[in-house]
Structures are given as structure tokens and as C-alpha cells.
mmCIF file of the N, C-alpha and C atoms, coordinates in Angstrom:
data_MODEL
# 
_entry.id   MODEL 
# 
loop_
_atom_site.group_PDB 
_atom_site.id 
_atom_site.type_symbol 
_atom_site.label_atom_id 
_atom_site.label_alt_id 
_atom_site.label_comp_id 
_atom_site.label_asym_id 
_atom_site.label_entity_id 
_atom_site.label_seq_id 
_atom_site.pdbx_PDB_ins_code 
_atom_site.Cartn_x 
_atom_site.Cartn_y 
_atom_site.Cartn_z 
_atom_site.occupancy 
_atom_site.B_iso_or_equiv 
_atom_site.pdbx_formal_charge 
_atom_site.auth_seq_id 
_atom_site.auth_comp_id 
_atom_site.auth_asym_id 
_atom_site.auth_atom_id 
_atom_site.pdbx_PDB_model_num 
ATOM 1   N N  . MET A 1 1  ? -30.250 -20.811 21.858 1.00 0.00 ? 1  MET A N  1 
ATOM 2   C CA . MET A 1 1  ? -30.082 -20.872 23.176 1.00 0.00 ? 1  MET A CA 1 
ATOM 3   C C  . MET A 1 1  ? -31.166 -21.280 23.760 1.00 0.00 ? 1  MET A C  1 
ATOM 4   N N  . GLY A 1 2  ? -31.932 -22.431 23.556 1.00 0.00 ? 2  GLY A N  1 
ATOM 5   C CA . GLY A 1 2  ? -32.946 -22.710 24.424 1.00 0.00 ? 2  GLY A CA 1 
ATOM 6   C C  . GLY A 1 2  ? -34.123 -21.660 24.267 1.00 0.00 ? 2  GLY A C  1 
ATOM 7   N N  . SER A 1 3  ? -34.182 -21.218 23.298 1.00 0.00 ? 3  SER A N  1 
ATOM 8   C CA . SER A 1 3  ? -35.299 -20.004 22.881 1.00 0.00 ? 3  SER A CA 1 
ATOM 9   C C  . SER A 1 3  ? -36.507 -19.976 23.424 1.00 0.00 ? 3  SER A C  1 
ATOM 10  N N  . ASN A 1 4  ? -37.040 -21.209 23.605 1.00 0.00 ? 4  ASN A N  1 
ATOM 11  C CA . ASN A 1 4  ? -38.448 -21.622 24.132 1.00 0.00 ? 4  ASN A CA 1 
ATOM 12  C C  . ASN A 1 4  ? -38.365 -21.197 25.417 1.00 0.00 ? 4  ASN A C  1 
ATOM 13  N N  . MET A 1 5  ? -37.400 -21.013 26.360 1.00 0.00 ? 5  MET A N  1 
ATOM 14  C CA . MET A 1 5  ? -37.239 -20.834 27.849 1.00 0.00 ? 5  MET A CA 1 
ATOM 15  C C  . MET A 1 5  ? -36.986 -19.320 28.075 1.00 0.00 ? 5  MET A C  1 
ATOM 16  N N  . TYR A 1 6  ? -36.860 -18.457 27.099 1.00 0.00 ? 6  TYR A N  1 
ATOM 17  C CA . TYR A 1 6  ? -36.587 -17.173 27.692 1.00 0.00 ? 6  TYR A CA 1 
ATOM 18  C C  . TYR A 1 6  ? -37.594 -16.232 26.952 1.00 0.00 ? 6  TYR A C  1 
ATOM 19  N N  . SER A 1 7  ? -37.765 -15.055 27.727 1.00 0.00 ? 7  SER A N  1 
ATOM 20  C CA . SER A 1 7  ? -38.548 -14.082 27.061 1.00 0.00 ? 7  SER A CA 1 
ATOM 21  C C  . SER A 1 7  ? -37.770 -12.744 27.267 1.00 0.00 ? 7  SER A C  1 
ATOM 22  N N  . GLY A 1 8  ? -37.737 -12.071 26.054 1.00 0.00 ? 8  GLY A N  1 
ATOM 23  C CA . GLY A 1 8  ? -37.047 -10.722 25.958 1.00 0.00 ? 8  GLY A CA 1 
ATOM 24  C C  . GLY A 1 8  ? -35.789 -11.107 25.040 1.00 0.00 ? 8  GLY A C  1 
ATOM 25  N N  . PRO A 1 9  ? -34.729 -10.105 25.117 1.00 0.00 ? 9  PRO A N  1 
ATOM 26  C CA . PRO A 1 9  ? -33.582 -10.268 24.310 1.00 0.00 ? 9  PRO A CA 1 
ATOM 27  C C  . PRO A 1 9  ? -32.794 -11.243 25.166 1.00 0.00 ? 9  PRO A C  1 
ATOM 28  N N  . PRO A 1 10 ? -31.696 -11.937 24.517 1.00 0.00 ? 10 PRO A N  1 
ATOM 29  C CA . PRO A 1 10 ? -30.865 -12.764 25.089 1.00 0.00 ? 10 PRO A CA 1 
ATOM 30  C C  . PRO A 1 10 ? -29.814 -12.016 25.941 1.00 0.00 ? 10 PRO A C  1 
ATOM 31  N N  . ASN A 1 11 ? -29.379 -12.733 27.170 1.00 0.00 ? 11 ASN A N  1 
ATOM 32  C CA . ASN A 1 11 ? -28.360 -12.116 27.919 1.00 0.00 ? 11 ASN A CA 1 
ATOM 33  C C  . ASN A 1 11 ? -26.792 -12.502 27.379 1.00 0.00 ? 11 ASN A C  1 
ATOM 34  N N  . GLY A 1 12 ? -26.762 -13.570 26.697 1.00 0.00 ? 12 GLY A N  1 
ATOM 35  C CA . GLY A 1 12 ? -25.469 -13.769 26.259 1.00 0.00 ? 12 GLY A CA 1 
ATOM 36  C C  . GLY A 1 12 ? -25.620 -14.139 24.601 1.00 0.00 ? 12 GLY A C  1 
ATOM 37  N N  . VAL A 1 13 ? -24.796 -13.526 23.909 1.00 0.00 ? 13 VAL A N  1 
ATOM 38  C CA . VAL A 1 13 ? -24.708 -13.830 22.279 1.00 0.00 ? 13 VAL A CA 1 
ATOM 39  C C  . VAL A 1 13 ? -23.428 -14.238 21.781 1.00 0.00 ? 13 VAL A C  1 
ATOM 40  N N  . ARG A 1 14 ? -23.289 -14.931 20.602 1.00 0.00 ? 14 ARG A N  1 
ATOM 41  C CA . ARG A 1 14 ? -22.057 -15.221 20.107 1.00 0.00 ? 14 ARG A CA 1 
ATOM 42  C C  . ARG A 1 14 ? -22.255 -14.818 18.479 1.00 0.00 ? 14 ARG A C  1 
ATOM 43  N N  . ASP A 1 15 ? -21.058 -14.261 18.162 1.00 0.00 ? 15 ASP A N  1 
ATOM 44  C CA . ASP A 1 15 ? -20.973 -13.855 16.604 1.00 0.00 ? 15 ASP A CA 1 
ATOM 45  C C  . ASP A 1 15 ? -19.670 -14.482 16.440 1.00 0.00 ? 15 ASP A C  1 
ATOM 46  N N  . ARG A 1 16 ? -19.966 -15.619 15.341 1.00 0.00 ? 16 ARG A N  1 
ATOM 47  C CA . ARG A 1 16 ? -18.661 -16.412 14.964 1.00 0.00 ? 16 ARG A CA 1 
ATOM 48  C C  . ARG A 1 16 ? -17.863 -17.094 16.156 1.00 0.00 ? 16 ARG A C  1 
ATOM 49  N N  . GLN A 1 17 ? -16.636 -16.481 16.561 1.00 0.00 ? 17 GLN A N  1 
ATOM 50  C CA . GLN A 1 17 ? -15.868 -17.055 17.846 1.00 0.00 ? 17 GLN A CA 1 
ATOM 51  C C  . GLN A 1 17 ? -16.006 -15.935 18.979 1.00 0.00 ? 17 GLN A C  1 
ATOM 52  N N  . ILE A 1 18 ? -16.563 -14.769 18.880 1.00 0.00 ? 18 ILE A N  1 
ATOM 53  C CA . ILE A 1 18 ? -16.666 -13.842 19.882 1.00 0.00 ? 18 ILE A CA 1 
ATOM 54  C C  . ILE A 1 18 ? -17.925 -14.160 20.696 1.00 0.00 ? 18 ILE A C  1 
ATOM 55  N N  . VAL A 1 19 ? -17.773 -14.346 21.933 1.00 0.00 ? 19 VAL A N  1 
ATOM 56  C CA . VAL A 1 19 ? -18.930 -14.389 22.791 1.00 0.00 ? 19 VAL A CA 1 
ATOM 57  C C  . VAL A 1 19 ? -19.079 -13.428 23.929 1.00 0.00 ? 19 VAL A C  1 
ATOM 58  N N  . THR A 1 20 ? -20.192 -12.779 24.250 1.00 0.00 ? 20 THR A N  1 
ATOM 59  C CA . THR A 1 20 ? -20.303 -11.657 25.082 1.00 0.00 ? 20 THR A CA 1 
ATOM 60  C C  . THR A 1 20 ? -21.619 -11.929 26.023 1.00 0.00 ? 20 THR A C  1 
ATOM 61  N N  . ALA A 1 21 ? -21.774 -11.333 27.169 1.00 0.00 ? 21 ALA A N  1 
ATOM 62  C CA . ALA A 1 21 ? -22.867 -11.296 28.037 1.00 0.00 ? 21 ALA A CA 1 
ATOM 63  C C  . ALA A 1 21 ? -22.817 -10.112 29.088 1.00 0.00 ? 21 ALA A C  1 
ATOM 64  N N  . LYS A 1 22 ? -24.005 -9.890  29.552 1.00 0.00 ? 22 LYS A N  1 
ATOM 65  C CA . LYS A 1 22 ? -24.121 -8.850  30.630 1.00 0.00 ? 22 LYS A CA 1 
ATOM 66  C C  . LYS A 1 22 ? -23.403 -9.390  31.738 1.00 0.00 ? 22 LYS A C  1 
ATOM 67  N N  . ALA A 1 23 ? -23.036 -8.659  32.659 1.00 0.00 ? 23 ALA A N  1 
ATOM 68  C CA . ALA A 1 23 ? -22.261 -8.891  33.806 1.00 0.00 ? 23 ALA A CA 1 
ATOM 69  C C  . ALA A 1 23 ? -22.931 -9.972  34.590 1.00 0.00 ? 23 ALA A C  1 
ATOM 70  N N  . ASN A 1 24 ? -24.134 -9.841  34.851 1.00 0.00 ? 24 ASN A N  1 
ATOM 71  C CA . ASN A 1 24 ? -25.059 -10.768 35.615 1.00 0.00 ? 24 ASN A CA 1 
ATOM 72  C C  . ASN A 1 24 ? -25.467 -11.927 34.829 1.00 0.00 ? 24 ASN A C  1 
ATOM 73  N N  . ALA A 1 25 ? -25.198 -12.325 33.652 1.00 0.00 ? 25 ALA A N  1 
ATOM 74  C CA . ALA A 1 25 ? -25.476 -13.386 32.745 1.00 0.00 ? 25 ALA A CA 1 
ATOM 75  C C  . ALA A 1 25 ? -24.397 -14.318 32.714 1.00 0.00 ? 25 ALA A C  1 
ATOM 76  N N  . TYR A 1 26 ? -23.652 -14.801 33.627 1.00 0.00 ? 26 TYR A N  1 
ATOM 77  C CA . TYR A 1 26 ? -22.671 -15.804 33.408 1.00 0.00 ? 26 TYR A CA 1 
ATOM 78  C C  . TYR A 1 26 ? -23.092 -17.065 33.215 1.00 0.00 ? 26 TYR A C  1 
ATOM 79  N N  . VAL A 1 27 ? -24.283 -17.419 33.622 1.00 0.00 ? 27 VAL A N  1 
ATOM 80  C CA . VAL A 1 27 ? -24.789 -18.692 33.019 1.00 0.00 ? 27 VAL A CA 1 
ATOM 81  C C  . VAL A 1 27 ? -25.016 -18.658 31.344 1.00 0.00 ? 27 VAL A C  1 
ATOM 82  N N  . ASP A 1 28 ? -25.544 -17.568 31.037 1.00 0.00 ? 28 ASP A N  1 
ATOM 83  C CA . ASP A 1 28 ? -25.619 -17.607 29.598 1.00 0.00 ? 28 ASP A CA 1 
ATOM 84  C C  . ASP A 1 28 ? -24.371 -17.532 28.722 1.00 0.00 ? 28 ASP A C  1 
ATOM 85  N N  . PHE A 1 29 ? -23.439 -16.777 29.283 1.00 0.00 ? 29 PHE A N  1 
ATOM 86  C CA . PHE A 1 29 ? -22.203 -16.910 28.838 1.00 0.00 ? 29 PHE A CA 1 
ATOM 87  C C  . PHE A 1 29 ? -21.523 -18.104 28.697 1.00 0.00 ? 29 PHE A C  1 
ATOM 88  N N  . GLY A 1 30 ? -21.667 -18.943 29.744 1.00 0.00 ? 30 GLY A N  1 
ATOM 89  C CA . GLY A 1 30 ? -20.993 -20.240 29.942 1.00 0.00 ? 30 GLY A CA 1 
ATOM 90  C C  . GLY A 1 30 ? -21.741 -21.172 28.929 1.00 0.00 ? 30 GLY A C  1 
ATOM 91  N N  . ILE A 1 31 ? -23.051 -20.980 28.850 1.00 0.00 ? 31 ILE A N  1 
ATOM 92  C CA . ILE A 1 31 ? -23.781 -21.742 27.657 1.00 0.00 ? 31 ILE A CA 1 
ATOM 93  C C  . ILE A 1 31 ? -23.411 -21.481 26.240 1.00 0.00 ? 31 ILE A C  1 
ATOM 94  N N  . GLU A 1 32 ? -23.035 -20.257 26.071 1.00 0.00 ? 32 GLU A N  1 
ATOM 95  C CA . GLU A 1 32 ? -22.703 -19.813 24.728 1.00 0.00 ? 32 GLU A CA 1 
ATOM 96  C C  . GLU A 1 32 ? -21.335 -20.509 24.526 1.00 0.00 ? 32 GLU A C  1 
ATOM 97  N N  . LEU A 1 33 ? -20.234 -20.350 25.757 1.00 0.00 ? 33 LEU A N  1 
ATOM 98  C CA . LEU A 1 33 ? -19.144 -21.082 25.404 1.00 0.00 ? 33 LEU A CA 1 
ATOM 99  C C  . LEU A 1 33 ? -19.118 -22.421 25.117 1.00 0.00 ? 33 LEU A C  1 
ATOM 100 N N  . GLY A 1 34 ? -19.932 -23.225 25.707 1.00 0.00 ? 34 GLY A N  1 
ATOM 101 C CA . GLY A 1 34 ? -20.201 -24.576 25.705 1.00 0.00 ? 34 GLY A CA 1 
ATOM 102 C C  . GLY A 1 34 ? -20.682 -24.948 24.060 1.00 0.00 ? 34 GLY A C  1 
ATOM 103 N N  . LYS A 1 35 ? -21.591 -24.072 23.572 1.00 0.00 ? 35 LYS A N  1 
ATOM 104 C CA . LYS A 1 35 ? -21.894 -24.314 22.284 1.00 0.00 ? 35 LYS A CA 1 
ATOM 105 C C  . LYS A 1 35 ? -20.947 -24.009 21.329 1.00 0.00 ? 35 LYS A C  1 
ATOM 106 N N  . LEU A 1 36 ? -19.991 -23.003 21.557 1.00 0.00 ? 36 LEU A N  1 
ATOM 107 C CA . LEU A 1 36 ? -18.877 -22.747 20.849 1.00 0.00 ? 36 LEU A CA 1 
ATOM 108 C C  . LEU A 1 36 ? -17.833 -23.920 20.701 1.00 0.00 ? 36 LEU A C  1 
ATOM 109 N N  . MET A 1 37 ? -17.850 -24.553 21.802 1.00 0.00 ? 37 MET A N  1 
ATOM 110 C CA . MET A 1 37 ? -16.726 -25.667 22.063 1.00 0.00 ? 37 MET A CA 1 
ATOM 111 C C  . MET A 1 37 ? -17.416 -27.002 21.770 1.00 0.00 ? 37 MET A C  1 
ATOM 112 N N  . ASP A 1 38 ? -18.703 -26.943 21.172 1.00 0.00 ? 38 ASP A N  1 
ATOM 113 C CA . ASP A 1 38 ? -19.409 -28.101 20.850 1.00 0.00 ? 38 ASP A CA 1 
ATOM 114 C C  . ASP A 1 38 ? -19.436 -29.330 21.908 1.00 0.00 ? 38 ASP A C  1 
ATOM 115 N N  . ILE A 1 39 ? -19.627 -28.906 23.240 1.00 0.00 ? 39 ILE A N  1 
ATOM 116 C CA . ILE A 1 39 ? -19.688 -29.812 24.346 1.00 0.00 ? 39 ILE A CA 1 
ATOM 117 C C  . ILE A 1 39 ? -20.870 -30.771 24.619 1.00 0.00 ? 39 ILE A C  1 
ATOM 118 N N  . TYR A 1 40 ? -21.983 -30.026 23.942 1.00 0.00 ? 40 TYR A N  1 
ATOM 119 C CA . TYR A 1 40 ? -23.288 -30.874 24.394 1.00 0.00 ? 40 TYR A CA 1 
ATOM 120 C C  . TYR A 1 40 ? -23.597 -31.967 23.307 1.00 0.00 ? 40 TYR A C  1 
ATOM 121 N N  . GLU A 1 41 ? -23.916 -33.095 23.875 1.00 0.00 ? 41 GLU A N  1 
ATOM 122 C CA . GLU A 1 41 ? -24.152 -34.276 23.250 1.00 0.00 ? 41 GLU A CA 1 
ATOM 123 C C  . GLU A 1 41 ? -25.188 -33.980 22.194 1.00 0.00 ? 41 GLU A C  1 
ATOM 124 N N  . ASN A 1 42 ? -26.361 -33.410 22.400 1.00 0.00 ? 42 ASN A N  1 
ATOM 125 C CA . ASN A 1 42 ? -27.396 -33.125 21.650 1.00 0.00 ? 42 ASN A CA 1 
ATOM 126 C C  . ASN A 1 42 ? -28.344 -32.039 22.241 1.00 0.00 ? 42 ASN A C  1 
ATOM 127 N N  . GLU A 1 43 ? -29.602 -31.806 21.688 1.00 0.00 ? 43 GLU A N  1 
ATOM 128 C CA . GLU A 1 43 ? -30.382 -30.567 21.907 1.00 0.00 ? 43 GLU A CA 1 
ATOM 129 C C  . GLU A 1 43 ? -31.106 -30.799 23.369 1.00 0.00 ? 43 GLU A C  1 
ATOM 130 N N  . GLN A 1 44 ? -31.255 -31.866 23.671 1.00 0.00 ? 44 GLN A N  1 
ATOM 131 C CA . GLN A 1 44 ? -31.662 -32.466 24.977 1.00 0.00 ? 44 GLN A CA 1 
ATOM 132 C C  . GLN A 1 44 ? -30.467 -32.208 26.143 1.00 0.00 ? 44 GLN A C  1 
ATOM 133 N N  . ASP A 1 45 ? -29.391 -32.501 25.857 1.00 0.00 ? 45 ASP A N  1 
ATOM 134 C CA . ASP A 1 45 ? -28.154 -32.190 26.696 1.00 0.00 ? 45 ASP A CA 1 
ATOM 135 C C  . ASP A 1 45 ? -28.165 -30.803 27.121 1.00 0.00 ? 45 ASP A C  1 
ATOM 136 N N  . LEU A 1 46 ? -28.239 -29.959 25.885 1.00 0.00 ? 46 LEU A N  1 
ATOM 137 C CA . LEU A 1 46 ? -28.326 -28.403 26.006 1.00 0.00 ? 46 LEU A CA 1 
ATOM 138 C C  . LEU A 1 46 ? -29.548 -28.070 27.018 1.00 0.00 ? 46 LEU A C  1 
ATOM 139 N N  . GLU A 1 47 ? -30.526 -28.383 26.692 1.00 0.00 ? 47 GLU A N  1 
ATOM 140 C CA . GLU A 1 47 ? -31.866 -28.169 27.493 1.00 0.00 ? 47 GLU A CA 1 
ATOM 141 C C  . GLU A 1 47 ? -31.636 -28.282 28.897 1.00 0.00 ? 47 GLU A C  1 
ATOM 142 N N  . GLU A 1 48 ? -31.178 -29.613 29.157 1.00 0.00 ? 48 GLU A N  1 
ATOM 143 C CA . GLU A 1 48 ? -31.068 -30.140 30.424 1.00 0.00 ? 48 GLU A CA 1 
ATOM 144 C C  . GLU A 1 48 ? -30.171 -28.918 31.381 1.00 0.00 ? 48 GLU A C  1 
ATOM 145 N N  . THR A 1 49 ? -28.852 -28.655 30.771 1.00 0.00 ? 49 THR A N  1 
ATOM 146 C CA . THR A 1 49 ? -27.826 -27.753 31.191 1.00 0.00 ? 49 THR A CA 1 
ATOM 147 C C  . THR A 1 49 ? -28.552 -26.394 31.513 1.00 0.00 ? 49 THR A C  1 
ATOM 148 N N  . ILE A 1 50 ? -29.345 -25.849 30.565 1.00 0.00 ? 50 ILE A N  1 
ATOM 149 C CA . ILE A 1 50 ? -30.066 -24.612 30.770 1.00 0.00 ? 50 ILE A CA 1 
ATOM 150 C C  . ILE A 1 50 ? -31.116 -24.683 31.930 1.00 0.00 ? 50 ILE A C  1 
ATOM 151 N N  . SER A 1 51 ? -31.856 -25.979 31.885 1.00 0.00 ? 51 SER A N  1 
ATOM 152 C CA . SER A 1 51 ? -32.673 -25.985 33.125 1.00 0.00 ? 51 SER A CA 1 
ATOM 153 C C  . SER A 1 51 ? -32.162 -26.075 34.350 1.00 0.00 ? 51 SER A C  1 
ATOM 154 N N  . PHE A 1 52 ? -31.005 -26.751 34.554 1.00 0.00 ? 52 PHE A N  1 
ATOM 155 C CA . PHE A 1 52 ? -30.258 -26.808 35.682 1.00 0.00 ? 52 PHE A CA 1 
ATOM 156 C C  . PHE A 1 52 ? -29.604 -25.586 36.269 1.00 0.00 ? 52 PHE A C  1 
ATOM 157 N N  . PHE A 1 53 ? -28.773 -25.145 35.334 1.00 0.00 ? 53 PHE A N  1 
ATOM 158 C CA . PHE A 1 53 ? -27.875 -24.056 35.681 1.00 0.00 ? 53 PHE A CA 1 
ATOM 159 C C  . PHE A 1 53 ? -28.689 -22.631 35.780 1.00 0.00 ? 53 PHE A C  1 
ATOM 160 N N  . LYS A 1 54 ? -29.779 -22.398 34.893 1.00 0.00 ? 54 LYS A N  1 
ATOM 161 C CA . LYS A 1 54 ? -30.393 -21.178 34.670 1.00 0.00 ? 54 LYS A CA 1 
ATOM 162 C C  . LYS A 1 54 ? -31.806 -21.176 35.568 1.00 0.00 ? 54 LYS A C  1 
ATOM 163 N N  . HIS A 1 55 ? -32.369 -22.192 35.556 1.00 0.00 ? 55 HIS A N  1 
ATOM 164 C CA . HIS A 1 55 ? -33.771 -22.225 36.327 1.00 0.00 ? 55 HIS A CA 1 
ATOM 165 C C  . HIS A 1 55 ? -33.773 -23.031 37.412 1.00 0.00 ? 55 HIS A C  1 
ATOM 166 N N  . PHE A 1 56 ? -32.595 -23.471 37.900 1.00 0.00 ? 56 PHE A N  1 
ATOM 167 C CA . PHE A 1 56 ? -32.549 -24.454 39.335 1.00 0.00 ? 56 PHE A CA 1 
ATOM 168 C C  . PHE A 1 56 ? -33.409 -25.572 39.140 1.00 0.00 ? 56 PHE A C  1 
ATOM 169 N N  . GLU A 1 57 ? -33.647 -26.227 38.091 1.00 0.00 ? 57 GLU A N  1 
ATOM 170 C CA . GLU A 1 57 ? -34.523 -27.621 38.073 1.00 0.00 ? 57 GLU A CA 1 
ATOM 171 C C  . GLU A 1 57 ? -33.693 -28.613 38.183 1.00 0.00 ? 57 GLU A C  1 
ATOM 172 N N  . PRO A 1 58 ? -34.012 -29.638 39.126 1.00 0.00 ? 58 PRO A N  1 
ATOM 173 C CA . PRO A 1 58 ? -32.985 -30.948 39.229 1.00 0.00 ? 58 PRO A CA 1 
ATOM 174 C C  . PRO A 1 58 ? -33.110 -31.707 37.994 1.00 0.00 ? 58 PRO A C  1 
ATOM 175 N N  . LEU A 1 59 ? -32.118 -32.479 37.781 1.00 0.00 ? 59 LEU A N  1 
ATOM 176 C CA . LEU A 1 59 ? -32.179 -33.328 36.409 1.00 0.00 ? 59 LEU A CA 1 
ATOM 177 C C  . LEU A 1 59 ? -32.743 -34.605 37.013 1.00 0.00 ? 59 LEU A C  1 
ATOM 178 N N  . ASN A 1 60 ? -33.580 -35.085 35.955 1.00 0.00 ? 60 ASN A N  1 
ATOM 179 C CA . ASN A 1 60 ? -34.467 -36.365 36.148 1.00 0.00 ? 60 ASN A CA 1 
ATOM 180 C C  . ASN A 1 60 ? -33.585 -37.587 36.100 1.00 0.00 ? 60 ASN A C  1 
# 
């Protein structure tokens, strides 16, 4: 889950088909669901999604 962008333990985790996250980690929860559903085209797509929704960085 974009481990190069995080410090500390993850807010959202997945174990097989169970996804859980802290209450304020709705973005992490959504990203993990997206990974479970295989919606990202590639690693760059995943990183862009994390940058946009978690760090509020505009897409180029």
C-alpha cells in the first residue's frame, strides 16, 4: 500500500478477503478495497490514487 509514502503502522490492512481500518482511515480502507478488487491498472495508478486522495496532490 504505497509503503514508501507512510511512516508508522498502516491505518488500513487486509488479510485475505477481510479489510479493516481505523475509523478516520477511510481513504486507506478504500485503497485496500480497490486492491482487493484489482481495480488499479498498475503500481503507478495505485501511487497516483494514494497521492490524490491521501495527500491531496493534484494529478499531472
